[in-house]
C-alpha positions in Angstrom: -34.6 12.3 63.9 -31.0 11.2 64.7 -31.0 8.7 61.8 -32.2 11.3 59.4 -29.5 13.7 60.5 -26.8 11.0 60.0 -28.2 10.2 56.6 -28.0 13.9 55.5 -24.3 14.1 56.8 -23.4 10.9 54.9 -25.0 12.1 51.6 -23.2 15.4 51.9 -19.9 13.8 52.4 -20.4 11.5 49.3 -21.4 14.5 47.2 -18.3 16.4 48.3 -16.1 13.4 47.4 -17.8 13.1 43.9 -17.4 16.8 43.3 -13.6 16.6 44.1 -13.2 13.7 41.7 -14.9 15.5 38.9 -12.9 18.7 39.4 -9.7 16.7 39.5 -10.4 15.0 36.2 -11.4 18.3 34.5 -8.1 19.8 35.6 -6.2 16.9 34.0 -8.0 17.2 30.6 -5.8 18.4 27.8 -5.5 18.3 24.0 -3.9 15.1 22.8 -2.7 14.6 19.2 -4.2 11.5 17.6 -3.9 10.3 14.0 -0.2 10.8 13.5 0.4 12.5 10.2 -3.2 13.9 10.1 -2.4 15.9 13.3 -6.0 15.8 14.6 -6.6 17.2 18.1 -9.1 15.7 20.5 -9.8 16.3 24.2 -9.0 13.4 26.5 -8.5 12.9 30.2 -6.9 9.5 29.8 -3.2 10.6 29.6 -1.1 11.4 32.7 1.7 13.9 32.6 4.7 14.0 34.9 5.2 17.7 34.2 2.7 20.6 34.1 0.7 20.9 30.9 0.7 24.2 29.1 -2.8 25.7 28.8 -2.4 27.2 25.3 -3.5 25.2 22.3 -0.6 23.3 20.7 0.6 24.1 17.3 -0.6 21.8 14.4 1.6 18.8 13.6 4.5 19.8 11.2 4.1 18.6 7.6 6.3 15.5 7.4 5.3 14.5 3.9 8.2 14.4 1.4 8.6 17.5 -0.8 8.2 15.8 -4.3 6.8 16.6 -7.7 3.9 14.2 -7.9 3.7 14.7 -11.7 6.9 12.6 -12.2 6.0 9.3 -13.8 7.8 7.3 -11.0 4.7 8.2 -8.8 2.1 7.4 -11.4 -0.9 5.3 -10.3 -1.8 2.9 -13.1 -5.1 1.1 -13.0 -8.4 0.8 -14.9 -9.1 4.5 -14.3 -5.6 5.6 -15.3 -4.6 3.7 -18.4 -1.3 3.8 -20.2 -1.4 4.4 -24.0 -0.4 1.6 -26.3 2.4 3.8 -27.6 3.9 4.3 -24.1 7.2 2.5 -24.4 10.0 3.2 -21.9 13.7 2.6 -22.6 14.6 -0.7 -20.9 17.6 -2.9 -20.3 18.1 -6.5 -19.2 18.1 -7.1 -15.4 21.1 -8.7 -13.8 20.9 -12.5 -13.2 18.2 -12.8 -15.9 18.4 -13.6 -19.6 15.6 -11.5 -21.0 13.7 -9.8 -18.1 13.8 -6.0 -18.5 13.5 -2.9 -16.4 13.6 0.8 -17.1 17.2 1.8 -17.9 17.2 5.0 -15.7 16.5 2.9 -12.5 17.8 -0.5 -13.3 21.0 0.0 -11.2 18.9 0.3 -8.0 17.1 -3.0 -8.9 20.3 -4.8 -9.7 21.9 -3.6 -6.4 18.9 -4.9 -4.5 19.1 -8.3 -6.2 22.8 -8.7 -5.5 22.3 -7.7 -1.8 19.6 -10.2 -1.5 21.9 -12.9 -2.8 24.6 -11.7 -0.4 22.0 -12.1 2.4 21.6 -15.8 1.5 18.4 -15.6 -0.6 17.7 -16.8 -4.1 15.6 -14.1 -5.8 13.7 -15.1 -8.9 12.1 -12.4 -11.1 8.7 -13.8 -12.3 7.7 -10.7 -14.2 9.2 -7.3 -15.1 8.6 -5.0 -18.1 5.7 -5.9 -20.3 4.6 -4.3 -23.6 1.0 -3.2 -24.1 0.6 -6.0 -26.7 2.0 -8.7 -24.4 -0.4 -7.6 -21.6 -3.2 -7.6 -24.2 -2.3 -11.2 -25.1 -2.3 -12.3 -21.4 -5.7 -10.7 -20.9 -7.3 -12.1 -24.0 -6.0 -15.6 -23.2 -7.6 -15.5 -19.8 -10.9 -14.1 -21.1 -11.0 -16.8 -23.8 -10.3 -19.5 -21.3 -13.1 -18.3 -19.0 -15.5 -17.9 -22.0 -14.7 -21.4 -23.2 -15.5 -22.9 -19.8 -18.8 -20.8 -19.5 -19.8 -22.0 -23.0 -19.5 -25.6 -22.0 -16.3 -26.3 -23.9 -17.1 -24.3 -27.0 -15.1 -21.4 -28.5 -17.2 -18.2 -28.7 -16.6 -15.0 -30.6 -15.6 -11.9 -28.7 -18.9 -10.3 -29.6 -20.8 -13.0 -27.8 -22.4 -12.0 -24.5 -20.7 -15.0 -22.9 -17.3 -13.6 -23.9 -18.2 -10.1 -22.7 -19.1 -11.6 -19.3 -15.9 -13.6 -19.3 -13.8 -10.5 -20.1 -15.3 -8.7 -17.2 -14.5 -11.6 -14.9 -10.9 -11.7 -16.4 -10.3 -8.1 -15.2 -10.2 -9.4 -11.6 -7.5 -12.0 -12.5 -5.3 -10.4 -15.2 -4.9 -6.6 -15.6 -6.3 -5.4 -18.9 -4.1 -3.7 -21.4 -2.9 -0.3 -20.3 -3.7 -0.9 -16.6 -0.6 -2.8 -15.7 2.4 -1.2 -13.9 4.6 -3.6 -15.7 4.2 -1.5 -18.8 5.8 1.4 -17.0 9.0 -0.6 -16.7 9.2 0.2 -13.0 7.7 -3.0 -11.4 8.9 -6.5 -10.7 7.4 -9.6 -9.3 10.0 -11.0 -6.9 9.8 -14.6 -5.7 12.0 -17.0 -3.8 13.5 -19.4 -6.3 12.7 -22.3 -3.9 8.9 -21.5 -4.1 6.6 -24.5 -4.9 3.5 -22.6 -6.1 2.1 -19.1 -6.3 0.7 -19.1 -2.7 2.2 -16.3 -0.6 1.7 -18.1 2.7 3.7 -21.0 1.4 6.7 -18.9 0.3 9.8 -18.1 2.4 8.6 -15.4 4.7 12.2 -14.5 5.7 12.7 -13.6 2.0 9.8 -11.1 2.1 10.7 -9.9 5.6 14.1 -8.9 4.2 12.5 -7.2 1.2 10.0 -5.3 3.3 12.7 -4.0 5.6 15.2 -3.0 3.0 13.4 -2.4 -0.3 13.0 1.3 0.4 16.8 1.7 0.5 16.8 1.0 -3.2 13.7 3.1 -3.9 11.1 0.2 -3.9 7.8 -0.4 -2.1 5.6 -3.4 -1.7 2.9 -2.3 -4.1 -0.1 -4.5 -3.5 0.0 -5.8 0.1 -2.8 -8.0 1.1 -4.1 -5.5 3.8 -4.5 -2.8 1.1 -6.6 -5.0 -1.3 -9.7 -2.9 -0.9 -7.8 0.3 -1.9 -5.6 -1.1 -4.7 -7.9 -3.8 -6.0 -5.0 -6.4 -6.1 -3.5 -8.9 -3.7 0.1 -9.4 -5.0 2.5 -9.2 -2.0 5.4 -10.2 -4.3 4.9 -7.2 -6.6 7.5 -4.4 -5.9 7.5 -0.9 -7.5 10.1 1.7 -7.9 9.1 5.2 -6.6 12.5 6.6 -5.5 14.1 6.4 -2.1 12.5 9.4 -0.4 8.9 8.4 -1.2 9.6 4.7 -0.7 10.9 5.2 2.9 7.9 7.3 3.8 5.4 4.9 2.3 7.0 1.8 3.9 7.5 3.6 7.3 3.8 4.7 7.5 2.2 1.5 6.0 0.7 3.3 3.1 -0.1 2.1 -0.4 0.7 4.3 -3.5 -2.9 5.4 -3.8 -3.0 6.8 -0.3 0.4 8.5 -0.9 -0.6 10.0 -4.3 -4.0 11.3 -3.0 -2.2 13.5 -0.4 -0.6 15.5 -3.2 -3.6 15.4 -5.5 -6.9 15.8 -3.6 -8.9 15.3 -6.8 -7.5 11.8 -7.2 -10.1 9.1 -6.4 -9.4 5.5 -5.5 
């Protein structure tokens, strides 16, 4: 009888302790903002506060997205689903430090300033690609498709109507942008490399060169357009490709680790990528 009585007393004490812990945790539960710019609210008891927590529901996170006109062409997303016309020809001028590379005339000053500041910082920037006409992009694409078709046909040249060529052209789309789908035709994109590079392998390039670019490019209105980590969203892995979008948008995109598709979709919910 005595043992049974002690057992009942012990169990009662444990239940009281458990009840106290549960009530304590419920009292500490509050709404915590997760998701940054999405402003999503979830309940959590994992955050400690040094001051009393208000009981009312917090106001939604303020809209921190830039107030821009997404219809301006500097924000255009160009890809296989959003093609440029063959008659889309911007006004361009020759880029500083180059003999024939060109960029859109209304924003070339920002690019030139970035290049000169890179040189002042001790780097040797080399522009591997800039403005391309529709016809030149078509030539690049057809050359790649023909090369692949030639290899698939066992070293024989095949006509573009041949199924082998059609298969090769489809494969070429993952290597060279097809005509009308390249940002270079906009005149707002450049491929920037370190002049001391040995081959087109990003991991082998001067990472200090790209670290400087990624930290400062927004100051001139540029973003890293095709970072490796955004491959599944953009379809391209070209971490040397920089695109002009204006300083306000560039700062927001770089600060929040976005790609242009994610940025554009915020302003146009119908946009799919």
